[in-house]
DOSEMI-400948 format. One record per residue (C-alpha): residue in one letter; y, x negated, z. Coordinates in Angstrom, 3 decimals. Layout:
// DOSEMI-400948
<atom nukol="a" y="Y" x="X" z="Z"/>
...
This chain:
// DOSEMI-400948
<atom nukol="x" y="15.503" x="15.740" z="-0.331"/>
<atom nukol="x" y="14.696" x="19.213" z="-1.538"/>
<atom nukol="x" y="12.909" x="20.594" z="1.483"/>
<atom nukol="x" y="12.621" x="24.252" z="2.455"/>
<atom nukol="x" y="15.032" x="23.909" z="5.358"/>
<atom nukol="x" y="16.758" x="27.273" z="5.105"/>
<atom nukol="x" y="14.063" x="29.778" z="6.025"/>
<atom nukol="x" y="14.035" x="32.454" z="8.693"/>
<atom nukol="x" y="11.203" x="30.723" z="10.604"/>
<atom nukol="x" y="13.189" x="27.485" z="11.040"/>
<atom nukol="x" y="15.198" x="27.097" z="14.225"/>
<atom nukol="x" y="16.917" x="23.808" z="13.340"/>
<atom nukol="x" y="16.636" x="20.581" z="11.377"/>
<atom nukol="x" y="17.719" x="17.346" z="13.015"/>
<atom nukol="x" y="18.350" x="14.092" z="11.164"/>
<atom nukol="x" y="17.080" x="11.249" z="13.358"/>
<atom nukol="x" y="17.420" x="8.539" z="10.702"/>
<atom nukol="x" y="18.306" x="4.973" z="11.523"/>
<atom nukol="x" y="18.768" x="1.835" z="9.450"/>
<atom nukol="x" y="14.999" x="1.271" z="9.480"/>
<atom nukol="x" y="13.637" x="4.697" z="8.598"/>
<atom nukol="x" y="14.688" x="8.102" z="7.241"/>
<atom nukol="x" y="13.573" x="10.618" z="9.883"/>
<atom nukol="x" y="13.921" x="14.384" z="9.928"/>
<atom nukol="x" y="12.515" x="16.747" z="12.542"/>
<atom nukol="x" y="12.081" x="20.399" z="11.620"/>
<atom nukol="x" y="12.013" x="22.710" z="14.650"/>
<atom nukol="x" y="10.402" x="26.096" z="14.105"/>
<atom nukol="x" y="11.048" x="29.322" z="15.996"/>
<atom nukol="x" y="7.335" x="29.437" z="16.936"/>
<atom nukol="x" y="7.772" x="26.290" z="19.078"/>
<atom nukol="x" y="6.068" x="23.937" z="16.636"/>
<atom nukol="x" y="7.733" x="21.024" z="14.846"/>
<atom nukol="x" y="7.210" x="18.865" z="11.778"/>
<atom nukol="x" y="8.166" x="15.206" z="11.718"/>
<atom nukol="x" y="9.043" x="13.882" z="8.252"/>
<atom nukol="x" y="9.613" x="10.173" z="7.715"/>
<atom nukol="x" y="10.100" x="7.811" z="4.800"/>
<atom nukol="x" y="10.670" x="4.101" z="4.998"/>
<atom nukol="x" y="9.340" x="0.677" z="4.164"/>
<atom nukol="x" y="6.491" x="0.941" z="6.661"/>
<atom nukol="x" y="5.616" x="4.645" z="6.443"/>
<atom nukol="x" y="2.505" x="5.650" z="4.507"/>
<atom nukol="x" y="3.800" x="6.058" z="0.948"/>
<atom nukol="x" y="7.417" x="5.213" z="1.744"/>
<atom nukol="x" y="7.442" x="2.240" z="-0.594"/>
<atom nukol="x" y="6.470" x="4.673" z="-3.374"/>
<atom nukol="x" y="9.198" x="7.191" z="-2.495"/>
<atom nukol="x" y="6.721" x="9.479" z="-0.720"/>
<atom nukol="x" y="6.771" x="10.925" z="2.793"/>
<atom nukol="x" y="4.653" x="10.776" z="5.909"/>
<atom nukol="x" y="4.479" x="13.953" z="7.971"/>
<atom nukol="x" y="3.203" x="14.793" z="11.418"/>
<atom nukol="x" y="2.787" x="18.309" z="12.826"/>
<atom nukol="x" y="3.678" x="18.775" z="16.490"/>
<atom nukol="x" y="2.374" x="21.641" z="18.607"/>
<atom nukol="x" y="4.323" x="23.705" z="21.132"/>
<atom nukol="x" y="3.369" x="21.165" z="23.857"/>
<atom nukol="x" y="5.201" x="18.404" z="21.971"/>
<atom nukol="x" y="2.027" x="16.574" z="20.896"/>
<atom nukol="x" y="0.974" x="15.519" z="17.415"/>
<atom nukol="x" y="-1.695" x="18.024" z="16.420"/>
<atom nukol="x" y="-3.866" x="17.401" z="13.368"/>
<atom nukol="x" y="-5.407" x="20.871" z="13.748"/>
<atom nukol="x" y="-2.197" x="22.226" z="12.174"/>
<atom nukol="x" y="-3.184" x="20.525" z="8.905"/>
<atom nukol="x" y="-5.569" x="22.033" z="6.351"/>
<atom nukol="x" y="-9.180" x="20.871" z="6.758"/>
<atom nukol="x" y="-8.951" x="18.335" z="3.924"/>
<atom nukol="x" y="-5.846" x="16.709" z="5.502"/>
<atom nukol="x" y="-7.126" x="16.338" z="9.105"/>
<atom nukol="x" y="-8.121" x="12.651" z="8.986"/>
<atom nukol="x" y="-5.311" x="11.554" z="11.320"/>
<atom nukol="x" y="-2.387" x="12.879" z="13.354"/>
<atom nukol="x" y="-0.092" x="12.127" z="10.418"/>
<atom nukol="x" y="-0.475" x="12.567" z="6.692"/>
<atom nukol="x" y="1.006" x="9.983" z="4.353"/>
<atom nukol="x" y="1.716" x="9.839" z="0.640"/>
<atom nukol="x" y="3.166" x="13.376" z="0.557"/>
<atom nukol="x" y="5.395" x="14.479" z="-2.280"/>
<atom nukol="x" y="8.135" x="17.074" z="-1.737"/>
<atom nukol="x" y="5.784" x="19.926" z="-2.715"/>
<atom nukol="x" y="3.271" x="18.912" z="-0.025"/>
<atom nukol="x" y="6.040" x="18.607" z="2.591"/>
<atom nukol="x" y="7.372" x="22.042" z="1.636"/>
<atom nukol="x" y="3.862" x="23.488" z="1.833"/>
<atom nukol="x" y="3.506" x="22.310" z="5.439"/>
<atom nukol="x" y="7.024" x="23.410" z="6.368"/>
<atom nukol="x" y="6.094" x="26.916" z="5.240"/>
<atom nukol="x" y="2.566" x="26.880" z="6.681"/>
<atom nukol="x" y="3.502" x="25.576" z="10.137"/>
<atom nukol="x" y="6.677" x="27.642" z="10.311"/>
<atom nukol="x" y="4.779" x="30.857" z="9.694"/>
<atom nukol="x" y="2.014" x="30.199" z="12.243"/>
<atom nukol="x" y="1.885" x="32.344" z="15.364"/>
């Protein structure tokens, strides 16, 4: 996966994968996080795409961290690497 995981706003990246699902959690220095998953039952996983979920500093999924056109749910499926990288950068640079 070619994610932007080496940026100054990233605190750490933790691989939480298991035999069922590829799972990565990006922890940002601003206290926010981004959950990235891909698997048979994730939205778009069967097409090689990712499902992401932004998490606020209180540890809750927070759709308000998405752009207006992506706020339909707490998670956003069918994301290609460019979309994942966009949200890594956007959320990581928030105050």
